[in-house]
PAZAPA-4460 file (N, C-alpha, C; in steps of 0.05 Angstrom, whole numbers, plus 32768, in hexadecimal, padded with zeros to 4 digits):
% residues 130
    n_x    n_y    n_z   ca_x   ca_y   ca_z    c_x    c_y    c_z   seq   type   mol
   806F   7F84   7F22   8052   7F9A   7F28   8066   7FB8   7F24     1      E     A
   805C   7FCA   7F12   8063   7FE5   7F0E   8067   7FF8   7F21     2      V     A
   807E   7FFE   7F22   807F   8015   7F43   8093   8028   7F38     3      Q     A
   8083   8044   7F42   808F   8051   7F3E   8090   8071   7F56     4      L     A
   80A7   8069   7F61   809F   807B   7F7D   80B4   8094   7F81     5      V     A
   80A9   80A4   7F8A   80AC   80C7   7F83   80BC   80CD   7FA6     6      E     A
   80CE   80D6   7FA7   80DF   80E0   7FBF   80F0   80FE   7FBF     7      S     A
   80EF   8105   7FD6   80F8   811C   7FDD   80EA   813E   7FDB     8      G     A
   80D1   8137   7FD4   80C2   8151   7FDF   80C6   815E   7FEF     9      G     A
   80B9   8173   7FF8   80C1   8187   800F   80B9   81A2   8013    10      G     A
   80B2   81AC   802E   80B9   81C4   8024   80D3   81D3   802E    11      L     A
   80D3   81E6   8012   80EC   81FB   800B   80E3   8219   800C    12      V     A
   80F9   8228   800A   80F7   8242   8009   80F1   8248   7FEB    13      Q     A
   80F0   8263   7FED   80F4   826F   7FCE   810F   826E   7FC7    14      T     A
   8120   826A   7FB0   813C   825F   7FB3   8146   8244   7FB4    15      G     A
   813E   8235   7FC3   8147   8225   7FC8   8144   820F   7FB9    16      G     A
   8151   81F3   7FC0   8154   81DF   7FB7   8150   81C9   7FBB    17      S     A
   8139   81B1   7FA5   8133   819C   7FB3   813E   8184   7F93    18      L     A
   8140   816C   7FA0   814B   8158   7F8B   8134   8140   7F8F    19      R     A
   811C   8136   7F7F   8110   8128   7F74   811A   810D   7F6E    20      L     A
   8115   80F6   7F7F   8118   80E3   7F73   8101   80D1   7F68    21      S     A
   810A   80B9   7F59   80EC   80AB   7F51   8100   808F   7F4B    22      C     A
   80EE   807D   7F5C   80F9   8065   7F52   80EB   8054   7F4F    23      A     A
   80F0   8047   7F36   80E7   8035   7F19   80ED   8012   7F25    24      A     A
   80D6   800C   7F2D   80D2   7FF3   7F26   80C4   7FDE   7F16    25      S     A
   80BE   7FC8   7F11   80AF   7FB8   7F03   80AB   7FBA   7EE6    26      G     A
   80BC   7FC5   7ED7   80BB   7FC3   7EBD   80DD   7FD6   7EB2    27      F     A
   80DE   7FC7   7E96   8101   7FC8   7E8E   80FC   7FE5   7E91    28      P     A
   8107   7FF5   7EA3   810B   800B   7EA4   8124   8020   7E89    29      F     A
   8138   8013   7E7D   8143   801B   7E6B   813B   8020   7E4F    30      D     A
   8127   8019   7E4F   810D   801A   7E32   80F7   8034   7E35    31      D     A
   80F9   8037   7E50   80DD   8053   7E4F   80EB   8071   7E58    32      Y     A
   80D7   807B   7E49   80DE   80A1   7E55   80D0   809F   7E69    33      A     A
   80E0   80AB   7E7D   80DC   80B4   7E9A   80D4   80DA   7E9A    34      I     A
   80BF   80DA   7EA6   80B7   80F7   7EA5   80AF   80FF   7EBA    35      G     A
   80B0   811E   7EC9   80A8   8121   7EDF   8093   8131   7ED9    36      W     A
   8084   813B   7EEF   8062   813D   7EDB   805D   8157   7EFB    37      F     A
   804E   816D   7EFB   804D   8179   7F13   802A   818B   7F10    38      R     A
   8019   8187   7F29   8004   8186   7F2A   7FFC   8197   7F42    39      Q     A
   7FFC   81B6   7F3A   7FF3   81C3   7F52   7FD3   81C4   7F57    40      A     A
   7FC7   81D3   7F6F   7FAE   81D3   7F75   7FA7   81E8   7F6A    41      P     A
   7F8B   81D8   7F50   7F77   81EA   7F44   7F8B   81ED   7F2A    42      G     A
   7F9A   81DE   7F21   7FAC   81E4   7F06   7FAA   81C5   7EFB    43      K     A
   7FB1   81C4   7EE3   7FB9   81AD   7ECF   7FC3   81A3   7ED0    44      E     A
   7FD2   8187   7ED3   7FEF   817F   7ED2   7FFF   818D   7EBF    45      R     A
   801C   8184   7EC4   802B   818E   7EB5   8042   8181   7EB2    46      E     A
   8049   817E   7E9D   8066   8171   7E91   8075   8180   7E96    47      G     A
   808E   817E   7EA7   809E   818B   7EB2   80BC   8188   7EA4    48      V     A
   80C1   816E   7EAA   80E0   8164   7E94   80DB   8149   7E97    49      S     A
   80E9   8141   7E80   80E5   8129   7E82   80FC   8118   7E6B    50      C     A
   8103   80FF   7E6A   8128   80F3   7E5D   8122   80DB   7E52    51      I     A
   8130   80E1   7E3C   8128   80C1   7E28   8126   80A8   7E32    52      S     A
   8130   8097   7E25   8132   807C   7E32   8152   8072   7E2F    53      S     A
   8157   8081   7E18   8176   8086   7E0F   8191   809A   7E23    54      S     A
   817E   80B1   7E2E   8181   80C8   7E41   8191   80D4   7E34    55      L     A
   8192   80D7   7E13   819F   80E8   7E0B   8182   8102   7E00    56      R     A
   8172   80FE   7E06   8160   811C   7E08   8150   811C   7E1C    57      D     A
   8149   813B   7E20   813A   813D   7E3C   812B   8157   7E34    58      T     A
   811C   815C   7E41   8101   8174   7E32   80FF   817D   7E5E    59      Y     A
   8107   8194   7E53   80FD   81B0   7E6A   80E0   81B8   7E61    60      Y     A
   80D2   81C3   7E75   80B7   81D4   7E74   80C8   81F0   7E78    61      A     A
   80C1   8208   7E63   80CF   8222   7E63   80D1   822B   7E7E    62      D     A
   80BC   8225   7E93   80B7   8229   7EA9   80C8   8220   7EC0    63      S     A
   80D4   8207   7EBE   80E5   81FA   7ECA   8105   8202   7EB7    64      V     A
   810A   820C   7EA8   8128   820C   7E98   8138   821B   7EA6    65      T     A
   8152   820D   7EA3   816C   821C   7EB8   8168   821F   7ED1    66      G     A
   8156   820B   7EDD   814A   820E   7EFF   8147   81F2   7EFF    67      R     A
   8141   81DF   7EEF   8134   81C4   7EF2   814E   81AC   7EE7    68      F     A
   815B   8196   7EF0   8166   8185   7ED7   815E   816E   7EE4    69      T     A
   815F   815E   7ECA   8156   813A   7EC9   8169   812E   7EC6    70      I     A
   8171   8119   7ED9   8177   8108   7ED7   8178   80E4   7ED5    71      S     A
   8187   80D8   7ED6   817F   80BB   7ED9   8193   80AB   7EDA    72      S     A
   8191   809D   7EEF   81AF   8086   7EF1   8195   8067   7EF0    73      D     A
   81A4   8060   7EDA   8192   8042   7EC9   819C   8034   7EDB    74      N     A
   81B8   8035   7EE9   81BC   8018   7EFE   81A5   801A   7F14    75      A     A
   81A7   8030   7F20   818C   8028   7F36   816E   8031   7F2F    76      K     A
   8168   8030   7F14   8146   8037   7F12   8141   804C   7F1C    77      N     A
   8151   8060   7F16   8144   807B   7F25   8150   808E   7F13    78      T     A
   8140   80A4   7F19   813E   80B7   7F08   8133   80D8   7F19    79      V     A
   814B   80E9   7F21   8148   80FD   7F31   8141   8117   7F1E    80      Y     A
   812D   8131   7F32   812C   8144   7F25   813F   8157   7F38    81      L     A
   814C   8165   7F34   8165   817D   7F41   8150   8198   7F34    82      Q     A
   8145   819B   7F50   8135   81BD   7F4A   8142   81D3   7F63    83      M     A
   8148   81E2   7F5A   8158   81F7   7F5A   814C   8211   7F5F    84      N     A
   8153   8227   7F6B   8144   8244   7F69   8125   8243   7F65    85      S     A
   811E   822F   7F77   8100   8222   7F7E   80F7   8244   7F82    86      L     A
   80DB   8244   7F6E   80C4   8258   7F7B   80AC   8251   7F7E    87      K     A
   8099   826A   7F8C   8078   8260   7F9A   806F   8249   7F87    88      P     A
   8077   8258   7F6A   8060   8249   7F52   8071   8233   7F4B    89      E     A
   8080   8222   7F5C   8089   820A   7F53   8077   81F7   7F65    90      D     A
   8069   81FE   7F7B   8062   81F0   7F8E   804A   81E0   7F7A    91      T     A
   804B   81C1   7F86   803A   81B3   7F76   803D   8199   7F7F    92      A     A
   802F   8181   7F86   8036   8161   7F7C   8040   815C   7F65    93      V     A
   805C   8152   7F69   806C   8147   7F4D   8067   812A   7F4E    94      Y     A
   8066   8124   7F31   8062   810A   7F32   8076   80FD   7F16    95      Y     A
   8080   80E1   7F1F   8091   80D6   7F0C   807D   80C5   7F00    96      C     A
   8087   80C3   7EEA   8074   80B7   7ED1   8086   80AA   7EBB    97      A     A
   807C   8089   7EAD   8090   8082   7E9D   8084   807B   7E8A    98      A     A
   808C   8078   7E67   807B   8066   7E53   8092   8065   7E3D    99      S     A
   8086   8051   7E38   8099   8049   7E1C   808C   804A   7DFA   100      R     A
   807B   8052   7E00   8066   805D   7DE8   8075   8069   7DD9   101      A     A
   8074   8057   7DBD   8082   806F   7D9E   807D   8085   7DA7   102      P     A
   8066   8092   7DAC   8065   80AE   7DA1   806D   80C2   7DBB   103      D     A
   8073   80B5   7DD2   807D   80CC   7DE9   809D   80BF   7DE2   104      T     A
   80A4   80A7   7DDA   80BD   80B3   7DD9   80D1   80C0   7DC6   105      L     A
   80BF   80BD   7DAF   80C7   80DA   7D98   80C5   80FA   7DA3   106      A     A
   80A9   80F1   7DB5   80A2   810E   7DBA   80BB   811E   7DCC   107      M     A
   80C5   810B   7DE5   80DF   8112   7DF4   80F3   8110   7DDD   108      V     A
   80F8   8107   7DCE   8111   810C   7DBC   8112   8121   7DB5   109      A     A
   80F6   8128   7DAB   80FB   8145   7D9A   80F3   8155   7DA5   110      A     A
   80F5   815D   7DC3   80F8   816E   7DE0   80D7   8176   7DD0   111      T     A
   80CB   816B   7DCC   80AA   817B   7DC9   8093   8176   7DE3   112      Q     A
   80A8   8165   7DF9   8095   815E   7E0F   8098   814A   7E15   113      G     A
   8089   8141   7E2E   8088   8129   7E3B   8073   810F   7E27   114      C     A
   8062   8119   7E20   804F   810B   7E18   8044   80FB   7E2A   115      G     A
   8030   80E7   7E1C   801D   80D7   7E2F   8037   80C0   7E42   116      A     A
   8029   80C8   7E5E   803F   80B4   7E66   8023   8094   7E6D   117      M     A
   802F   807B   7E72   801E   8066   7E72   801F   8061   7E98   118      E     A
   803F   805E   7EA4   803C   805F   7EC6   803C   8076   7ECF   119      Y     A
   802E   8077   7EE8   803A   808F   7EF9   803B   8086   7F1D   120      W     A
   804D   8095   7F28   804B   8094   7F3E   8035   80A6   7F4E   121      G     A
   8036   80A8   7F6A   801F   80B2   7F79   802D   80D2   7F83   122      K     A
   8043   80D8   7F78   804D   80F6   7F7D   8054   80F6   7F97   123      G     A
   8067   810F   7F9A   8076   8118   7FB5   8068   8139   7FAF   124      T     A
   8063   8144   7FC5   805E   8161   7FD2   8075   8173   7FCD   125      L     A
   8071   8184   7FBA   808F   819A   7FBF   8081   81B2   7FC2   126      V     A
   808C   81BF   7FDB   8079   81D4   7FE0   8092   81F5   7FE5   127      T     A
   808F   8201   7FDA   80A1   8214   7FD7   8094   8234   7FE7   128      V     A
   80A4   823A   7FFC   8093   824D   8011   80A1   8262   7FFC   129      S     A
   8091   8284   8003   80A3   8299   7FF6   80A7   82A6   8011   130      S     A
***
């Protein structure tokens, strides 16, 4: 059974930091691109950051570049999202997702975005107070 389990969300003040974790199981982790997405109330879901299966390529949305860092520990089948200098507009449910679709892998490699994902976690809520 494929599982993506997010953790690390919570309430933080403006300027604070959080580290989200995504623990994956049930699929060959090393072959998949992993991404973090978020959805704020009343807004569409957006790709925040993704990392390729080779770990050589990463993508960041303009809104988080310089503040967020994605990393992967393939030995633990876990991807992290370190979020610094948080702003109220970062408030959202954050989802972890995975895909090995060729178009997705190519898109992440070209840093054009996160592409379409095959598997999704249930999300973790991040709230940034002003």
